[in-house]
N, C-alpha and C positions, 0 to 999 in steps of 0.2 A: 603493615608501616607502607606509606607513601611510596616512600622509597627503592623496595623492592616490586614492586610494578612494572608487568615488560610497558610498553610503547602500547598495544591493543589492551589493556586492564587499564591501561593510564585515561585512554582512547573514550574509553565506555565508563570510566569512573565522570569524565569530565564532560560528557556530550550534555547529558541535561542543564548540568549548570553553565555551559557555554552560551546555553540556548536561552535560558534564559536573563542572561544581559545582551544577549546579537537586539535582546527587542527595542535595543536603547542606544547601545553601540558599532549595533552591523554584523555582523558574520565578518571579525575582524582578529587582529589580533591583540587587540584592549578587549573581547570580550574571553578569550584565550587568557589574559595575563590577570584578569577580577577572577574567574573559574579558577587556575590554577594557585593562586595567593589563597583562595579561600580555602582551597584542602590542602594548602603546608604544602604544593608542589613548586617546587623551582619552573617560574614561568618558558626558561628555555627549553630546557627535556619537555614542555608540554607542547610546545610550538611544534618540537618533535615528533609529537604525534599528528600531526597534523600536518605532512606536509604537501599538499594539495590545499591546502589555505580553506577558504569559504566550504569549497565544497565536500572538499573532507568534512570539517566542523555538521555541514549538515548529511550525510550522508551517516556515521557514528548516533547525532540524535535520528534520525530515522530508523535506525537500529537498534535504536533506546523503546524510543515507540512502540516496534513491533515488539519488543518480549514483556515488557508493561503489555500492551495487549492481548497477549496471551497468558500473561499472567490474569488477567483480570475475566477470561470470558478461558478457564481448562478445559480442557478434552470430556471432562467429566461434566461439566455441566453443559457442555455442546451434543454430548452426547444425545442428551435430551429434550433435543430441541430439532426441527425441521431445517434443512437445510435456507429457504430462506430467510429465518429465525437464526441462523448462525452466522450467512452472511451481511445481514442488517446490521447483526450486535456487534459481529466484529469489524466490522467501519464507525459507529456507531462508537467504540472505544476507542480505536487508533482517532479517534476525535473525541473524546472526552482529555485522553491524558497530553492533548498537545494544547487545550485550551487553555490551560491558565498562560502560553506564551503564544497566543495567536499572531501576533504583531512577529515573532520571530518566522512563524510559518510564512506568514506573507510578505516577507523581506528575503526569508527563504526561496520560494517561490519566484521570486524576481528576481535572484541568481543560480537561476535554475532554467528560468526564461530565455538569458543567453545564449547569442549562438553556438559560444565557447563553450556551452556545457549543456547541448539539449541530447548528448549522445550520453551522456553520463546518468544528465532529469531521468531516462526513457528508463536503463537499467531500474535506477532506484523505483522509479515506479512500477516497473517488472517485477520486484522481489516483493514491495506492496503486495500488488492481487494475489503474487501466487502466495504469499506468505498466508495471506486468507485462505486462498482456497483448500490450502492441503488443510492447515486449522479444518474446515468443513469440511474436510472429510474425503475431499476429490482425489481421485487416485487416477484418472484417466492419463492414457501413454500417447492418443493418438490427436490425430489432430485438436479433438475436443479439447485437449490439455488449455492448446492457445488461443481458439477458439472463446472459453469462458475469462479466459487472462488479460484476451483482449478486452473482449464489450466490459470486464467492471473494474481495468486500468479509465476505459473511456467515463464510467457510471462515478470514480472514482474523482480523477481528477474535476469531471462537474460540481462536483457535494463539497470540493474540497472552496472549490470559485465563490458553491451559496454559502459554504462557515463562515468563507472569512467576513462576510458581512450581514455578517446576522445580526440582529440585534433582538431578536426572538426572546422568547423567556423562554429557561434551557434549552437555548437552539429551537425549537419547535418548527421553524421554518426549516432546518435541514435536515431534521427526521423526515418532514414530511415527504422531501423533494428524493431525498435516498428510498423511503418507502414506496414511489411512486417508478422512482428507476430499477429496484428491485423486483419490481412486479414483473415490471420491461423483460430485464433478465429473465426468470422463473416461465414465462409465455415462450419467449425465444425458444429455450433448452426443450419446453415441453410439445410445439408446432417440430423443433428438429427432427426428435427423438420420435414424435410421426412419423416423420418422413420416411426416416430412415430405419424404420421397421421395413422385415426383410420381403411378409403379405404384400409389402405394397410397391414395393421396385418391379419393374420391369424385369418380366423371364426372358433371360438370356437366349436357353432353348426352344422358348415357342419363340423370340423376334428372327432365331436364324431362320428356323422351318417357313414361319412365314414370306421371305426373301426367297424359298427352293421352291415356295407354293403359295403362291398368292393367292389370293381366294375368288374366287369371280364370279 
């Protein structure tokens, strides 16, 4: 019964339907009310699940998309793919989940772009790319953890911008754009790995020796 749901469970239950309504009513109390009534929930209780208003609704929807993305590409499927294909596949899966509510996504982007919401937007974006990299098998804990996510965050944001205006069949233009950007990420990671190889780094002992005994 919906009456037995916690506020967290209620938020998870209602978020996708709020998104469907947000395409027409915006990320508003009206969208929450319609989703609540469709699920047999008291609208007043439903609003308690989103005390931060529109940003909380968007947060919950994005979290539901992340879960659906993971369901579309479970670990056993990803394990058979190369890293590049994992990242591209996860991003494409995430956009596919959002595609039926693309207008709601457009409105969500506009809400998150407001000055008062930029910090929250950054956290939501980071959560998404962290989820993608972890699902892809990344276990880095050093600075690579941050560089990989920062780069993917830029790529993902640019890809969403293309996706929102993509009228090509099956969003082919978005997939092509993403493929080019993923190629760039992989090329960067390869170059970075080559630069950090031990045998390519300058020898500290040799450098000190030259300071003490400069060549003549």
